[in-house]
Wavefront OBJ file of the C-alpha trace (Angstrom):
o trace
v -6.972 -22.427 -39.159
v -6.830 -22.639 -35.364
v -3.390 -22.180 -33.857
v -2.394 -24.798 -31.167
v -0.777 -22.796 -28.248
v -0.551 -25.739 -26.094
v 2.850 -27.126 -27.355
v 5.825 -25.508 -25.780
v 9.571 -26.182 -26.299
v 10.765 -28.510 -23.691
v 13.115 -27.029 -21.221
v 16.362 -28.864 -19.958
v 15.549 -27.490 -16.370
v 12.145 -26.725 -14.684
v 11.481 -22.947 -15.011
v 10.385 -20.992 -11.870
v 6.951 -20.731 -10.878
v 6.458 -17.080 -11.727
v 8.025 -17.540 -15.100
v 5.587 -20.324 -15.832
v 2.734 -17.974 -14.607
v 3.952 -15.299 -17.079
v 4.037 -17.855 -20.081
v 0.671 -19.048 -19.192
v -0.633 -15.523 -19.027
v 0.935 -14.993 -22.534
v -0.512 -18.187 -24.004
v -3.996 -17.258 -22.664
v -3.651 -13.795 -23.951
v -2.481 -14.956 -27.462
v -5.248 -17.428 -27.505
v -7.864 -14.693 -26.650
v -6.417 -12.258 -29.086
v -6.489 -14.844 -31.982
v -9.789 -16.373 -31.635
v -12.011 -13.312 -32.520
v -9.768 -12.783 -35.606
v -10.103 -16.286 -36.671
v -13.809 -16.177 -36.302
v -13.997 -12.887 -38.340
v -11.792 -14.477 -40.949
v -14.112 -17.569 -41.238
v -17.173 -15.305 -41.400
v -15.775 -13.203 -44.040
v -14.690 -16.309 -46.220
v -18.238 -17.835 -45.858
v -19.798 -14.371 -46.712
v -17.590 -13.813 -49.621
v -18.423 -17.077 -50.921
v -22.094 -16.730 -50.546
v -21.959 -13.445 -52.179
v -20.197 -14.840 -55.207
v -22.619 -17.752 -55.417
v -25.565 -15.343 -55.171
v -24.249 -13.152 -57.821
v -23.913 -16.127 -60.224
v -27.411 -17.251 -59.270
v -28.728 -13.760 -60.009
v -27.013 -13.608 -63.359
v -28.473 -17.016 -64.241
v -31.776 -15.813 -63.079
v -31.722 -12.816 -65.420
v -30.676 -15.039 -68.198
v -33.508 -17.334 -67.563
v -35.952 -14.491 -67.291
v -34.767 -13.150 -70.809
v -35.037 -16.765 -72.032
v -38.550 -17.030 -70.601
v -39.681 -13.724 -72.178
v -38.500 -14.970 -75.416
v -40.040 -18.378 -75.072
v -43.289 -16.884 -73.982
v -43.314 -14.641 -77.023
v -42.582 -17.747 -79.027
v -45.464 -19.519 -77.403
v -47.775 -16.632 -78.164
v -46.692 -16.699 -81.702
v -47.095 -20.505 -81.784
v -50.618 -20.113 -80.195
v -51.308 -17.714 -82.722
v -50.312 -19.934 -85.465
v -52.091 -22.788 -83.828
v -55.204 -20.904 -83.700
v -55.436 -21.358 -87.436
v -55.167 -25.128 -87.312
v -57.108 -27.565 -85.433
v -54.310 -30.309 -85.163
v -51.817 -30.001 -82.429
v -48.303 -30.704 -83.735
v -45.489 -32.368 -82.038
v -43.727 -28.996 -81.908
v -46.428 -27.485 -79.702
v -46.169 -30.452 -77.380
v -42.351 -29.892 -77.146
v -42.772 -26.419 -76.453
v -45.301 -27.054 -73.596
v -42.911 -29.389 -72.018
v -40.240 -26.950 -72.354
v -42.454 -24.326 -70.707
v -43.111 -26.821 -67.838
v -39.538 -27.252 -67.330
v -38.775 -23.403 -67.338
v -41.402 -23.061 -64.597
v -39.874 -25.713 -62.518
v -36.453 -24.027 -63.106
v -37.948 -20.690 -61.953
v -39.298 -22.127 -58.873
v -35.794 -23.651 -58.087
v -34.136 -20.078 -58.770
v -36.898 -18.544 -56.494
v -35.803 -20.876 -53.780
v -32.202 -20.030 -54.246
v -33.103 -16.332 -53.868
v -34.923 -17.091 -50.646
v -31.711 -18.819 -49.379
v -29.748 -15.851 -50.383
v -31.778 -13.538 -48.239
v -31.627 -15.928 -45.402
v -27.882 -16.226 -45.699
v -27.776 -12.442 -45.675
v -29.577 -12.519 -42.377
v -27.039 -15.023 -41.006
v -24.209 -12.811 -42.019
v -25.825 -9.820 -40.135
v -26.120 -11.933 -37.095
v -22.442 -13.119 -37.410
v -21.305 -9.372 -37.598
v -23.336 -8.668 -34.337
v -21.621 -11.699 -32.824
v -18.238 -10.497 -34.072
v -18.798 -7.048 -32.360
v -19.700 -8.724 -29.107
v -16.494 -10.904 -29.430
v -14.378 -7.793 -30.179
v -15.924 -5.809 -27.012
v -15.206 -9.045 -24.749
v -11.633 -9.173 -26.275
v -11.011 -5.565 -25.361
v -12.236 -6.234 -21.785
v -10.075 -9.204 -21.566
v -6.959 -7.294 -22.847
v -7.691 -4.530 -20.189
v -7.997 -7.235 -17.417
v -4.824 -8.883 -18.829
v -2.929 -5.605 -18.620
v -3.989 -5.165 -15.006
v -2.979 -8.639 -14.008
v 0.307 -8.120 -15.846
v 0.690 -4.796 -13.975
v 0.172 -6.730 -10.684
v 2.351 -9.475 -11.596
v 5.237 -7.100 -12.333
v 4.579 -5.504 -9.016
v 4.759 -8.904 -7.202
v 7.861 -9.666 -9.184
v 9.551 -6.499 -8.010
v 8.560 -7.171 -4.348
v 9.897 -10.765 -4.691
v 13.144 -9.409 -6.274
v 13.488 -6.970 -3.483
v 12.894 -9.663 -0.805
v 15.431 -11.901 -2.382
v 18.046 -9.220 -2.416
v 17.296 -8.395 1.085
v 17.533 -12.171 2.089
v 20.853 -12.545 0.096
v 22.389 -9.444 1.904
v 21.344 -10.386 5.602
v 21.957 -14.231 5.438
v 24.417 -15.204 7.974
v 26.988 -17.932 8.071
v 26.892 -20.529 10.962
v 29.929 -18.982 12.487
v 28.612 -15.496 12.228
v 25.374 -16.646 13.910
v 27.323 -18.170 16.626
v 29.298 -15.119 17.228
v 26.072 -13.013 17.128
v 24.656 -15.147 19.799
v 27.653 -14.786 21.774
v 27.514 -10.991 21.518
v 23.815 -11.151 22.368
v 24.491 -13.118 25.519
v 27.271 -10.721 26.458
v 25.008 -7.665 25.885
v 22.200 -9.242 27.839
v 24.741 -9.593 30.865
v 25.757 -6.041 30.414
v 22.121 -4.759 30.095
v 21.422 -6.832 33.502
v 24.469 -5.032 35.109
v 23.172 -1.732 33.616
v 19.700 -2.306 35.028
v 21.039 -2.974 38.529
v 23.220 0.070 38.423
v 20.054 1.976 37.116
v 17.940 1.008 40.076
v 20.607 1.870 42.532
v 21.065 5.393 40.751
v 17.301 5.995 40.929
v 17.202 5.170 44.693
v 20.129 7.424 45.336
v 18.436 10.268 43.220
v 15.222 9.757 45.214
v 17.085 10.006 48.524
v 18.928 13.170 47.490
v 15.588 14.791 46.460
v 14.229 14.020 49.926
v 17.238 15.271 51.517
v 17.151 18.455 49.399
v 13.503 19.080 50.631
v 14.562 18.655 54.233
v 17.300 21.070 53.667
v 14.927 23.572 52.241
v 12.761 23.340 55.249
v 15.708 24.422 57.488
v 17.430 20.990 58.197
v 20.403 21.691 56.024
v 22.971 20.439 58.489
v 21.121 17.109 59.048
v 20.537 16.591 55.413
v 24.125 17.011 54.641
v 25.217 14.628 57.409
v 22.592 12.004 56.005
v 23.633 12.447 52.555
v 27.231 12.016 53.477
v 26.579 8.788 55.490
v 24.334 7.278 52.804
v 26.966 7.994 50.074
v 29.683 6.415 52.461
v 27.648 3.449 53.123
v 26.769 2.744 49.454
v 30.204 3.252 48.127
v 31.807 1.094 50.965
v 34.591 3.678 51.653
v 35.352 5.687 54.621
v 35.922 9.016 52.762
v 33.321 11.670 53.353
v 31.640 13.391 50.549
v 30.501 17.037 50.334
v 27.071 18.171 49.068
v 26.981 18.878 45.335
v 24.224 20.299 43.195
v 21.622 17.841 41.960
v 21.265 17.011 38.281
v 17.368 17.139 37.490
v 17.995 15.207 34.265
v 17.532 11.546 35.131
v 19.642 10.588 32.038
v 23.114 11.962 31.908
v 23.362 11.881 28.190
v 19.965 13.518 27.716
v 20.179 16.775 25.764
v 19.020 19.542 28.355
v 17.253 21.386 25.406
v 15.224 18.395 24.543
v 14.263 17.375 28.060
v 10.614 17.621 28.944
v 9.408 18.570 32.248
v 7.097 16.295 34.172
v 4.339 18.977 34.101
v 4.085 19.099 30.353
v 4.013 15.200 29.630
v 0.232 14.825 29.762
v -1.691 11.541 30.356
v -0.235 8.201 28.841
v -2.605 6.038 27.130
v -3.291 3.006 29.349
v -5.827 0.970 27.708
v -7.807 0.330 24.455
v -11.007 2.138 24.541
v -12.418 0.986 21.344
v -11.796 -1.880 18.839
v -13.262 -1.805 15.310
v -13.036 -5.345 13.708
v -13.152 -5.849 10.029
v -13.015 -2.029 9.549
v -12.990 -2.374 5.842
v -15.209 -5.324 5.394
v -12.371 -7.771 5.503
v -9.854 -5.864 3.449
v -6.193 -5.478 4.516
v -5.483 -2.021 6.100
v -2.798 0.236 4.827
v -3.122 3.903 5.610
v -3.884 5.701 8.778
v -3.931 9.387 9.857
v -5.595 11.515 12.756
v -7.388 14.792 11.735
v -6.450 18.106 13.445
v -9.611 18.077 15.309
v -8.564 15.308 17.542
v -11.923 13.583 17.235
v -11.745 11.986 13.857
v -9.220 9.700 12.060
v -9.063 8.045 8.568
v -8.103 4.624 7.280
v -7.682 3.235 3.849
v -7.507 -0.528 2.748
v -7.258 -2.813 -0.268
v -11.115 -2.269 -0.966
v -9.797 1.033 -2.607
v -11.943 3.060 -0.134
v -10.987 5.680 2.531
v -13.163 5.866 5.666
v -13.626 8.627 8.089
v -14.201 7.608 11.774
v -15.154 9.294 15.076
v -13.122 8.058 18.031
v -16.270 7.638 20.079
v -18.150 5.432 17.460
v -17.385 2.167 15.601
v -19.345 3.198 12.633
v -17.648 4.978 9.824
v -19.164 8.606 9.348
v -18.190 8.852 5.711
v -16.311 6.905 3.217
v -15.364 7.430 -0.468
v -13.546 5.709 -3.339
v -9.844 6.361 -3.758
v -9.800 4.656 -7.193
v -6.768 2.610 -6.196
v -5.243 1.216 -3.044
v -4.264 4.112 -0.812
v -0.799 3.106 0.811
v -0.142 6.248 2.654
v -2.496 9.081 4.305
v -1.922 12.568 5.683
v -4.097 15.483 6.627
v -3.978 19.076 7.488
v -7.250 20.908 8.521
v -9.927 19.368 6.379
v -7.687 18.366 3.557
v -6.440 14.798 2.810
v -3.346 13.590 0.833
v -3.032 9.891 -0.291
v -0.112 8.030 -2.076
v -1.559 5.292 -4.069
v -0.402 1.913 -5.533
v -1.191 3.045 -9.191
v 1.609 5.690 -8.959
v -0.837 8.640 -8.563
v -1.045 11.184 -5.724
v -4.600 12.250 -4.760
v -5.814 15.193 -2.871
v -9.173 15.745 -1.318
v -11.309 18.497 0.365
v -13.087 16.257 2.990
v -15.824 18.847 3.165
v -16.884 18.686 -0.547
v -15.052 15.434 -1.407
v -13.538 17.366 -4.350
v -10.543 15.350 -5.534
v -7.311 16.252 -7.463
v -4.889 13.928 -9.014
v -1.037 14.528 -9.472
v 1.014 12.056 -11.653
v 4.771 11.764 -12.091
v 5.978 8.772 -10.126
v 6.759 5.562 -11.899
v 6.135 3.149 -8.980
v 3.737 2.904 -6.280
v 3.703 5.788 -3.731
v 4.525 4.601 -0.185
v 4.715 7.688 1.813
v 2.972 11.103 1.715
v 3.201 14.384 3.879
v 0.979 17.332 3.517
v 2.252 20.851 4.519
v 0.226 22.719 7.262
v -1.167 25.305 4.879
v -2.144 22.300 2.400
v -0.502 24.134 -0.450
v 2.420 21.920 -0.899
v 2.835 17.869 -0.593
v 5.859 15.683 -0.367
v 5.652 12.055 -1.618
v 8.135 9.100 -1.601
v 7.934 6.329 -4.118
v 9.385 2.896 -4.906
v 11.077 4.736 -7.846
v 13.731 5.927 -5.551
v 12.408 9.497 -5.734
v 10.961 12.092 -3.570
v 8.803 14.691 -4.980
v 7.638 18.229 -3.931
v 4.215 19.139 -5.300
v 2.361 22.322 -5.823
v -1.167 21.321 -5.182
v -2.929 24.367 -6.825
v -1.153 23.785 -10.001
v -0.925 20.048 -9.604
v 2.662 19.782 -10.938
v 5.917 18.673 -9.372
v 8.160 21.619 -8.305
v 11.288 19.448 -7.159
v 12.372 15.954 -7.534
v 14.894 14.307 -5.079
v 16.966 11.432 -6.453
v 17.614 8.862 -3.741
v 20.361 6.132 -3.764
v 17.910 3.610 -2.297
v 14.306 2.907 -2.362
v 12.461 5.332 0.001
v 10.108 3.764 2.540
v 8.942 6.922 4.585
v 9.262 10.729 4.466
v 8.501 13.425 6.960
v 8.869 17.379 6.709
v 9.771 19.838 9.331
v 9.974 23.561 7.983
v 12.446 23.358 5.019
v 13.960 20.106 6.186
v 13.005 16.745 4.673
v 13.798 13.465 6.599
v 13.709 10.109 4.704
v 13.921 6.482 5.602
v 15.535 4.040 3.046
v 15.707 0.436 2.116
v 19.553 0.472 2.806
v 19.065 1.368 6.365
v 20.076 4.992 5.964
v 18.175 8.191 7.125
v 18.730 11.123 4.937
v 18.063 14.689 5.370
v 17.412 17.016 2.442
v 17.030 20.800 2.036
v 13.753 21.478 0.274
v 14.718 24.840 -1.060
v 17.872 23.718 -2.872
v 16.818 19.991 -3.583
v 20.230 18.729 -2.126
v 21.234 16.222 0.383
v 22.361 18.035 3.517
v 23.155 14.937 5.650
v 22.896 11.112 5.694
v 23.693 8.532 8.565
v 23.463 4.625 8.648
v 20.822 4.503 11.396
v 19.912 0.795 10.970
v 21.802 -2.354 9.932
v 18.698 -3.553 7.953
v 15.839 -1.762 6.246
v 14.761 1.671 7.800
v 10.955 1.601 7.717
v 9.886 4.762 9.319
v 11.288 8.114 10.488
v 9.377 10.660 12.518
v 10.261 14.178 13.994
v 8.668 15.210 17.234
v 6.193 18.327 17.346
v 8.883 20.522 18.740
v 11.310 19.736 15.984
v 14.079 18.392 18.419
v 14.040 14.720 18.313
v 14.297 12.580 15.027
v 13.037 9.022 15.771
v 13.501 6.141 13.343
v 12.798 2.444 13.177
v 14.389 -0.341 11.222
v 13.890 -4.165 10.532
v 16.963 -4.671 12.783
v 14.234 -4.122 15.603
v 15.978 -0.999 16.886
v 14.414 2.405 17.410
v 17.165 5.149 17.170
v 16.601 8.738 18.687
v 18.757 11.541 17.361
v 18.987 15.212 17.799
v 17.045 16.629 14.779
v 19.219 19.789 14.803
v 22.578 17.902 15.063
v 21.661 15.053 13.006
v 24.823 12.937 13.645
v 24.083 13.132 17.382
v 22.640 9.913 18.547
v 20.853 10.446 22.004
v 20.176 6.833 22.335
v 18.936 3.610 20.625
v 16.509 1.119 22.191
v 15.845 -2.603 21.085
v 12.804 -3.693 23.108
v 12.726 -7.463 23.390
v 8.921 -7.339 22.696
v 9.661 -5.485 19.194
v 9.917 -7.352 15.822
v 9.541 -5.244 12.585
v 8.302 -7.428 9.982
v 7.166 -5.297 7.350
v 8.674 -2.429 5.234
v 5.719 -0.264 5.830
v 5.720 -0.598 9.620
v 5.158 2.846 11.295
v 5.565 4.419 14.798
v 3.936 7.639 16.098
v 5.239 10.192 18.549
v 3.258 11.923 21.184
v 2.442 15.481 20.807
v 4.404 16.243 23.768
v 7.376 14.386 22.396
v 8.093 12.307 25.448
v 6.667 9.034 24.130
v 6.372 7.006 21.068
v 4.123 4.286 20.122
v 4.708 1.102 17.957
v 3.111 -2.247 17.466
v 4.925 -5.107 18.757
v 5.100 -6.900 15.203
v 4.494 -10.399 16.477
v 1.635 -9.927 18.789
v -1.275 -7.712 19.361
v 0.544 -5.742 21.973
v 1.265 -1.824 21.710
v 4.660 -0.634 23.099
v 4.951 2.823 24.618
v 8.702 3.877 24.617
v 9.891 6.949 26.542
v 11.876 9.436 24.426
v 12.847 11.773 27.337
v 15.863 9.742 28.299
v 14.418 8.372 31.541
v 15.615 4.798 32.359
v 18.666 5.066 30.091
v 22.188 4.059 31.190
v 25.764 5.624 30.967
v 26.116 9.000 29.464
v 28.976 7.658 27.325
v 26.879 4.893 25.798
v 24.932 6.775 23.171
v 24.265 3.618 21.317
v 23.298 1.655 24.375
v 19.858 -0.261 24.564
v 17.252 1.100 26.981
v 16.249 -0.725 29.862
v 12.882 -2.719 30.057
v 11.505 -0.299 32.579
v 11.393 2.328 29.840
v 8.949 0.260 27.693
v 5.198 -0.004 28.613
v 3.148 -2.930 27.095
v -0.458 -2.225 26.484
v -2.936 -5.211 25.589
v -5.441 -4.714 22.842
v -8.354 -5.777 24.840
v -11.562 -4.004 25.628
v -13.811 -6.129 28.095
v -17.523 -6.461 27.158
v -17.061 -4.879 23.745
v -20.215 -5.049 21.756
v -18.180 -5.889 18.644
v -17.365 -9.293 19.818
v -19.689 -12.007 21.279
v -17.308 -14.872 22.122
v -14.855 -15.438 24.997
v -12.250 -13.230 23.332
v -14.552 -10.389 23.491
v -13.092 -6.943 22.608
v -9.691 -8.295 21.682
v -7.549 -8.689 18.472
v -5.517 -11.412 17.117
v -3.373 -9.810 14.525
v -0.014 -7.918 15.145
v -0.164 -3.998 15.099
v 2.003 -2.490 12.316
v 0.868 1.072 11.957
v 0.133 3.803 14.616
v -1.001 7.549 14.428
v -1.264 10.070 17.138
v -3.310 13.290 17.170
v -1.209 16.406 16.585
v -2.689 18.270 19.565
v -2.423 17.184 23.325
v -5.385 14.896 24.153
v -5.665 13.704 20.436
v -6.309 9.925 20.169
v -3.724 7.282 19.662
v -4.978 4.943 16.952
v -3.389 1.683 15.570
v -4.222 -0.728 12.852
v -3.426 -4.443 12.854
v -2.743 -7.284 10.489
v -6.393 -8.817 11.204
v -8.147 -5.945 9.476
v -9.039 -4.204 12.816
v -8.514 -0.610 14.071
v -7.885 0.277 17.735
v -8.439 3.593 19.653
v -6.328 3.857 22.798
v -6.794 6.301 25.745
l 1 2 3 4 5 6 7 8 9 10 11 12 13 14 15 16 17 18 19 20 21 22 23 24 25 26 27 28 29 30 31 32 33 34 35 36 37 38 39 40 41 42 43 44 45 46 47 48 49 50 51 52 53 54 55 56 57 58 59 60 61 62 63 64 65 66 67 68 69 70 71 72 73 74 75 76 77 78 79 80 81 82 83 84 85 86 87 88 89 90 91 92 93 94 95 96 97 98 99 100 101 102 103 104 105 106 107 108 109 110 111 112 113 114 115 116 117 118 119 120 121 122 123 124 125 126 127 128 129 130 131 132 133 134 135 136 137 138 139 140 141 142 143 144 145 146 147 148 149 150 151 152 153 154 155 156 157 158 159 160 161 162 163 164 165 166 167 168 169 170 171 172 173 174 175 176 177 178 179 180 181 182 183 184 185 186 187 188 189 190 191 192 193 194 195 196 197 198 199 200 201 202 203 204 205 206 207 208 209 210 211 212 213 214 215 216 217 218 219 220 221 222 223 224 225 226 227 228 229 230 231 232 233 234 235 236 237 238 239 240 241 242 243 244 245 246 247 248 249 250 251 252 253 254 255 256 257 258 259 260 261 262 263 264 265 266 267 268 269 270 271 272 273 274 275 276 277 278 279 280 281 282 283 284 285 286 287 288 289 290 291 292 293 294 295 296 297 298 299 300 301 302 303 304 305 306 307 308 309 310 311 312 313 314 315 316 317 318 319 320 321 322 323 324 325 326 327 328 329 330 331 332 333 334 335 336 337 338 339 340 341 342 343 344 345 346 347 348 349 350 351 352 353 354 355 356 357 358 359 360 361 362 363 364 365 366 367 368 369 370 371 372 373 374 375 376 377 378 379 380 381 382 383 384 385 386 387 388 389 390 391 392 393 394 395 396 397 398 399 400 401 402 403 404 405 406 407 408 409 410 411 412 413 414 415 416 417 418 419 420 421 422 423 424 425 426 427 428 429 430 431 432 433 434 435 436 437 438 439 440 441 442 443 444 445 446 447 448 449 450 451 452 453 454 455 456 457 458 459 460 461 462 463 464 465 466 467 468 469 470 471 472 473 474 475 476 477 478 479 480 481 482 483 484 485 486 487 488 489 490 491 492 493 494 495 496 497 498 499 500 501 502 503 504 505 506 507 508 509 510 511 512 513 514 515 516 517 518 519 520 521 522 523 524 525 526 527 528 529 530 531 532 533 534 535 536 537 538 539 540 541 542 543 544 545 546 547 548 549 550 551 552 553 554 555 556 557 558 559 560 561 562 563 564 565 566 567 568 569 570 571 572 573 574 575 576 577 578 579 580 581 582 583 584 585 586 587 588 589
């Protein structure tokens, strides 16, 4: 009997939408699972009744055949007896009538036998239909499991967002105080900017005086310097010449300072924009190969595409079997962390793939060693794993106190960014935590280390970029909060230039790319290690390529979605590539 699944117990209060969705999915699954079973049960009942009926008909038919044989023998005897007489008796007429009746009954049983075989054919057809229904049921069950997994993933995302909202919600008084603090900070910033301009003018003047002194005009340069200092300070006291500091920022670490000759060319424009890079799918992963000519992207179409920095057409693409959320490469090898909890590894020349399992949640960050023998991955299950790629097994597991959003490795040191705003340092040899700091008031989305291993740069959803000394992790060189920066996503990424003097990050609320200096230029007081950098230290690039063939309207060669991920080539001169929320890829030069 069919089971009515439409009746539900009334609830005193309306259930949340996600709970109703789960209940509807369960009702649909139960209905799909019970329908084939009920059809099988009905078919079996009908078949069993038909078999019993046919067995009874067959028994009756055998009895009738025996009766027919006996009667036929009796008729023959009567015919032989009648051959001796010329008068037909009433007994003979009765037997003839009985014979006709038996023949009619035989025809009836023959018709029933035909119906039996017809029913048998129908039963065979029902069995085939049952097998098709079972196959369809198994497919629906697999689809239901996939949808259930996706629903659980969405539920976890919703829970994390709800928890984040409850933690960062401010009362009215706190918001007012925050606005007052911001206003005061802006006034201080304006004062610091004015002071910075004055100091830069003084430094430029001192440099000119020093050049003049080196040419033999030492006495004149000293007099001019003393008079300039007296005029600027508004005091009558004379100043003696002093050695000139060549670091433009007083709090900049002299070991991490970068000379002007080694900075290389800064990106100044977008050289190419690739719209709809993954055929309309959302982009997630991005990395630049070591050759400086190619880069890789991944998206929700479950494919990875290889691009040339000079062409808007993909040179190669292959399936990742799941959504690749994070990419990293070394030489011609590629590492990908995927949403199905699997870590995948490819040889880009042969496209030979390896899979490593061990995480219980989606893999959100991946880092490949330079030798491509070991890999580091971070997952939403609050673990970081070190993998031996040859043996396809996990060597060590680091247990984190909060969900890990990003990971990067320098030598034997692992840096990780976490949901609770902390940046943690690990020793990969002992699998122990060697340091931890609260770098951000909200979620820390990204952590990167410069190529020389001296600067550790992190970014958080508090819209602050923090620059630390990677060797003395507790030492903050400076923090900057560009007014153009808004970090909206937990997977937002920044990139550091190969020279280490710049970092690139998407604006987050527009299609602009921000270039932020990391060499300390434009910073304020040496004592204010947590001070905010001046606007002069941030360069804004527009994602616009005039006359690009990719676009035909008046917005030709431009993007509309915010940039949320960037990657910079490891070698000087390597491309700077970014991905945006409108499914496009940008190459900068």
